[in-house]
N, C-alpha and C positions, 0 to 999 in steps of 0.2 A: 491621492491615487498612486503616486510613485512609491510611497512607503508600503502600500498594500502589495505592490509588485515585489518589493524587496523581501517582505516576510512571507511571500508566496501564500497569501490567504486562500487561494483556490485549492492549494494542496492540503488544506486542513480537512478536506473531505476524506482523506486517508484515515483520519482518526475515528471515523465511523466504525472501524474494525473493533474499537473498544466495546461496542454494543453487541457484537456477535455472540459471545457466551450467554448473555442474558436473553437474547432473542431465541437462540436455539434451545435454551432451557425451558422455554414456554412461560417465562415470567417477565416479559418485557413491559407488561402493564403495571408492574410493581413500582409505584411512584417514588418510594424511598431510594431504591436502587437506581432508577432511571435518572433521578435528580443528581445523585452522586456521580453517575457516569457522564452527565453533562458537564459537571465540574472537572472531571478527569479529561474530558474532551478538550476543554479550553486550556488546561494545564499542559497537555501533550502538544497542543497547537503552539503555545508560546515557546516551549522548549525546542520543538521541531523547527520553528522559525529561526531560533538562535543558530541551529545547525545550518540552515539555508544561508543565513547571513555570513557565517564563518566560511562556508564553502565558497560563496561568491567572492568574499574578500580575498581568499587565497588563489582564486582562479580568474582574477580580473584579466590578466594578459591572455590566457587561453580562451576565455569567453569572447574576447574581442575578435577572434578569428572564426567564431562560429556564426552561421547565418542567422540564427535565432537568439542565441545566448548573448550576442553583442548588444541586444536591446535591454538587457537587465540593467537595473539602476546603477550598480557600481561599475559595471563594464562600460556603460554609456556615459558615466560621469554625472548623472542626474542626482545621485546621492554621494556625498563625500565619505571618505573612509572613516573619519572621526565620528560623523553622525551615525554611521552604521554600527560602529563599536559601542557607542553609548546606548543605542537601541538594543543591541545584543545583551548588554549587561542588565538593562531594565527588564527585558523579557525573561532572562534567565532567573532573576530574582523573583519576579511575579509568578513564573511558571512553577518553580519548585515550592514556593510558599503555598500556592493553591493545591499542589499535589500533596504536600504534607498535611494540609487541612483536610483533604479528601481521605487519605489513608497513608500512613508512614510506609507501609509495605509497597504501596503503589509508587510513592516517591522514590523508593529504592530501585524499582524496575525502570522508572523514568531516568534515574541516574545511570543505570547500565546502558540504556539507549543513548544518552548524551555522550558518555565516555566512549562508547563504541563508535559513534559517528564523528567525534573529535579525532579519533584515530583514523577514521576513514578520510576525513578532510586533510589530515597531515601526512598521508602517504599510502594507507592501506588500499585506497581506491585504485592505486596504480598496479596492484597485484591481481592478475587475471584469475577468474573463478572466485577468489576470495571477495572481490569487489561486489559481485552479484549476490553472494551468500550473505554478506553484511546487510545489503538492501533488503533481502528476504527476511532476515532475522529481525529487522526493525518492525516488520508487520506482525511477526510472531510475538514480539514484546508488547505490541499494542493489544493483541488479543489476550495475552497473559495478564496485562494490566487491567483489562476489562473484567476478566475473571476474578481478579483479586478484589476489585471495587464492589462487584456484585455478589461476591462470595459464591461464585459458580466454578466448580472444578472443570478443567479442560480435559476433553477426551483426547486420546492419542490421534484419533482420526482428524479432529479439528485442527490440532497443531500441525499435523502433517499436510493437510490440504492448504492451509494458509501459507505455509512455507513454500510449497510447490507452486501455488498460484502466483505468489509474489516473485518467485524465481523465474517463472515463465515470462512474466511481464518485464522483469529486469533484463532477461536475455533478448527479448524483442527490442528493448531500448538500446542495448549494445549493438544490435544489428542495424538499427537506424543510424547510429554513429558511423558504422562502416559504410553505409550507403552515402552519407555525407562526405566521408573521406574519399570515396571513389569519385564523387562529383567535384570536390574542391582540391583534392590532393593533400589535405592537411589532417593529421591525427587529432581527433576531438578529445581523446583520452589516451594516456600512456598504455593503459591495459589493453587498448584496442589492437596494439601491435601483436598481441598473443592470440587474437581471434581472427577468423575469416568468415565469409558468408556461408560457405559450405558447413563449417563446424557449427555455426549458430543455427542454421536451418535444421541440422540434425538434432541439435540440443532442444530446439523448440518442438520438434516432432516427438522426441522422446518424453520430454516433460509434460507436454499436453496429453499424451496418452496415459501417463501415470496419474495425472490430475483427474481425468475422466474416470479411470478405473477406481481410484481411491474414493472419489465422490459416490460412485455407485455402491461400492463396498460399505461406505458409511451409511447410506440410506437403507440398506437391507440388512445391516448387522443386527443381531438379536439385542444387543445392548441399546442401540438407538431406537429400535422398534419398541422395546419394552419401556424405555424411559419416556418416550414421547407418546406411546400408546397409539401408534398409527403405522401401519405397514405400507402405506401408499406414498411415502416420501420419494420413492424412486421415480415417481411421475415427474419430479422437478429436474431429473437428469437431462431431459431434452433441452432445457434452457441453458444448462451448463455446457452441453455439447455445442449448441448453436452459438453461444457467446465465444467459446474458444475457437470455433471454426471462423467466426467473423474476425477475431483478433489475428488469427493466422493469415487470413485473407488480406487484412490491412498491412500486416508486416511483410509478407512474402510477395503478394501480387501487387499491392499498391505502393509498397516501400514508403509507408507514411505513418509509422507508429508515433514517432516524436515523443512528446511527453505523455505518459499514460493518463495523467490527470486531465490534460487538455483533450485527449481522445474521449474520455468519459463525458466531457462536457459537450463535445461536438458530434459524436456519432449516434445517430438516431436508432440504428439497429441495436447497438449494445445497450442503449438506454431502455428501449422497449423490452428487450430480453431480461435485463436486470429487474425492471419493474414487475414483469410477469412472474419472474422467479420469486421475488419477495412476496407478492400477493398470494400466489399458490402456496408457498411455504407457510405463510402466516395462517391461512385458512386450515391447512393440514395440521398445524401444531395447535392452534387455539380453537378451532372448530372441527375436530376430527370426525364428527358424526354428520357433517353436511352431506347431503345425498348426491350432489353432483360429482363427488369423488368416490362414489361407491363402486 
């Protein structure tokens, strides 16, 4: 169990972004592509876990000052440094081997992700604004990788929305760090010194508005309507708006965003909204003539 915590197995849910291009293309039931994406999912998970291990290895001292991160295996001493490094090497080898087997081009994208995050761990995360942009870019690379595996070209709308949504979540996480700083008087990140609550609240408001407008523009764009052959996609906007409002409520009212992944696992409202969005979108794409949406 302690090693599952070390590799952040719960965070592998982020790699579901690989499936987004195939899902939106209306071809998610293609078994060949779906199987290849499952392979890509595990490859990305293994490499991402290497990044988590490396980041925890370098942040042991800082994590010990954090009310939650102090429980991480390396910070708490449950896993030794040597064991963590051995696991990192094994996962790195296995992840890239599986990625190359899946698609050499996908392995190249995964390599960009790994190099970028090594840079993040070794100092780029201390540069304000750049830190959250790197996090958001990681999600764009996931979607790009999914498009490569499934031979599905990405639209500019999809790339933009994924980046903006990931940026929105990263900003909310930085805000949570500042809330903890106010409570404990300790900086959780060096980049936090360049942020304050007012700035991050303004950033959250700005980005959330852009995300909503971009999503609505995507659903009503002639290219999307023509490709999916359904003009009713804008119906799903209500779930996107509700989800973002809930996230803003958790961040600004409850001051309890914490880990976005943990939030996904525990917040029923977001879970229900996401599930309804997926169900409605699935029917609109794969069963466009269903009468309930007429």
